[in-house]
Steps between C-alpha positions, in 0.01 A plus 500: 500500500793671329714442808405132506580474128845651557566254783397207281716631216800517733429145613483373143838648415643368826357161409674517163829585668452206737438259212813619322716521815817296513412273789818371667565142383705266713774290346427143604859394444628773733258383762590133459869576547454724805740391769357285778144473369321174571222463246274240345365502146141378475292434189121530479271399217212718379224558758705346782487689832839621625365605840158573646365790702553407866806278440812552709708788360863392502645556151543773240435388142673622184354413159763371256252416227124471461222701663325520835157629603464648848147510640312536827172348612260672740305316776206428266725347234524786248840511327684815389813495284771718654772465238628303202877451528765376258874427469709733715226555757511420871202396710443370851731768643261566790702259714781759507277738699399241758191373320432149628220393264458547127256778421443384140476186292760455224419283197713424194308617191746327263786253568712695746840473665561689824796543729400456866721681754457453874413807706826497698710448186324786322551729799870414507540571127323835531736598784822383333446539124446876474467514121233232511329673793482826303342323202252317722389826663461669159297205381267503803446876472426467129250222566329698776460791259344256253253381764410862582440565131276191493294640787460841334407318179222314683370821658499736203509313169226319310508121471593539131809705585589265785489203263712678237758589765503144637558355152786741429664421833465125448668539159781710658421774248772766485734310731860528385651176380164322497323574169234242589164542328354158577280474807565218745216248513248647740127441534236768471396411854847590626501824299163586654639437849804716424302806393197462726224429250306207354607243244215622275645853495851366429364293211316805362810721506730224366268463199495879459883514509516224237259685269708818535821310420655561843541128560492191281516127557750270330555134585282536807701791644406867519738757351500863610513799266661812652193695384321354802673776696255746343221351715686615813581846364154568362293736715 
């Protein structure tokens, strides 16, 4: 038991470091002015599907503003949320590795503007614009580490800790240059899908966090108190 406790303690501190890590942020203007890039800016209203699991995979997407939910659906129709992405994030990059069909569904969770870059154009830019290529690789590695942390979180942490971590990440807590404390509009159903629990459990813990002063609601939006971090660090 002591060994397991030490492992969990190390995970919690690693989780804290991940939340506070300086995730590489792409400069949209740099990207827009990259030599020889053919691109198309597309706008999507809230709850509009950008692409669906099984669609042809031909473009890489870059979020200029807004937010995107990535999810997958199994053969019996059960949906699982893979990631919530925001400005500066790429998605749909599977086409660069020869993926022919989309493996996820992407939906705009708020009014969103994305830059769509064709597979061949993106490949050319990665081969010719070395500074951009370096940043793209750093970004993808950072995001993969985040996904690995998500998996460990699902395996070893309680649903209460998973929810606290998800809320902090959605609020970009500790991220340099983004002192955001207001949560994006997101349903309890989506939060439940993100952390692998039920809406009832999410509602229970959200009410608990409100009573403890970790979160509060103003003008219909939830605000995060940094003290919520104590839920993750508590053994």
